[in-house]
N, C-alpha and C positions, 0 to 999 in steps of 0.2 A: 274435829270441829270444822262445818263444812264452812269452806270459802264460798262467795257471787261467783257464779258461771260454772263451776266444780263440785257438783254435789254429790261423784261418784270418787269413791278412790282410782287410780290407775290400776287398767288391768283388768279384764273379765275374766272374775275367777268362777262363773255361774257355765257360762256354754262360752264357744267359739265364734258365735256368729256365722255369716254367712261365710262360708270358705272361698277363699283367694280364687281367684276365674271363674267362679261360678253365673250364670248369665240371670239376668232379673227376667221374673217371671213375668211381667206386664209387656216388657218389650219383646218379648217373643211370642205370647200371644196376640200383639198386635198387627208385627210382622205378620205370624202366620194368616192373622184376618185380611192383611191387605193383600198377601199372593193369593187368595180364595177369590177378591173382588178386584184383579188388577185389571184385567178385559175392562170390564164397567166403568171402573174409576177413568182408564185412560179415557175412553168413550166419551161418560161425561165432560171432563177438562177440556178435551177436543171441541165438543160444542159448546162449550163457556167459550170458549178464545172463538171460534169462528164469531159465534154471535155478539162479539168486542168485550169481554171481559178482558182488560187489558194488563191485569196482573196476573191472571192465569194462563194469558199470551207467553208475555214476559220471564215468565217461572219455565215453560215450556221452552223455550227458545233456549234459553240459557241450560236447560237441560241435556238439549239437540244439541247443543253448537257449543256448547260451553261461553267461557265468559273472556275470552280473549275478543279485544276487540281492534279494531284496524286504527293503525297508526294515521293520529290525524295531520291534517292540511295548514296551515296557518300560514305560511309565509313566513317571512321576518321579523321577528320578534324580537325587537332590541329592549336588551334587559342591563342597561350602563346606569341608569339614574333611576332614582325611584317615580318620574313622570315618566319613562320610559315603563316603569312596572304599573303603573296606574294604565296608563293607555295598553300594553298589554291584558290587564282584568279586565279591563271595558269588551277588547274585542274577544275575549274568551266568552265575556258574558253575553253577548249580541250573538256569537257561534249557536250557543246551547240554547237561549230562547229561540233561538229559528230553527235548531232539531239539525243543525251541521255537526254539532260534537254531542256524544254520549256523557251525562254526567261522570264515569269514569275516568275520561280520557281530560275531560275539564279539570277533575280532582286533580291527574297527576302536571298539567298545566299549574294548578294555583297552586301545587307543590314545589312548583321550580322556582316561582313566582316567592315565594315566602324565602328561598332558600339564598335565591338573588338578594333580596331583601335584608336579611341577616348579614349575606356579604357585604354589601353595599353600607349597610351601619356599623358595621367592625371597620373597614377599612376608613370612612369617614372616619372615624373615632380615632382611629390611631394616627392619620393624620392632623387633624387638631391639637392631637396630643402631643406631637411631635413640633407641632409648633410652640407652644405653651413651654416646654420644655428648651426648645432654642431660645425660648425672648426670658425664658429665666434665666439661663446658664448667661445670656449675652448682659441681662439688669446685674447679674453677679459679677462678672469681668469687669464692666464697667466703674463701681466703683476704687476696684484695685487700682486699675491703671491712675485713676484722680487721683487717688493716694500716693504713688508711686510719683 
């Protein structure tokens, strides 16, 4: 009986398929084509970048220099309260919009804000829980004292 999604019995009994480690023929042919035309392709990409194609320019710069970015200078970013996090977010958004931060730098900083938010929420939750537990213990102790 054939089950849905599995029309064949396990194991290939007719042929072994492509041997492990063998190269994909289309990828090899594509690489050979690109190697034959490397100079022309690079010249075309450079012309496009110089003519103002920002995507090509960014790609070429990334290939040439990698994705490492300079550390961002934000000054003091307070992250002790939710209000501090909101202010930090606004500062980062303004610097990103002004081009003073790269999207990668902003993403790292926003990740820090997200982690800080989680820590603040956990801390505040723990504080509230302790207060509830103290109030509950106090309310349980009071009837015992009145009964004695």
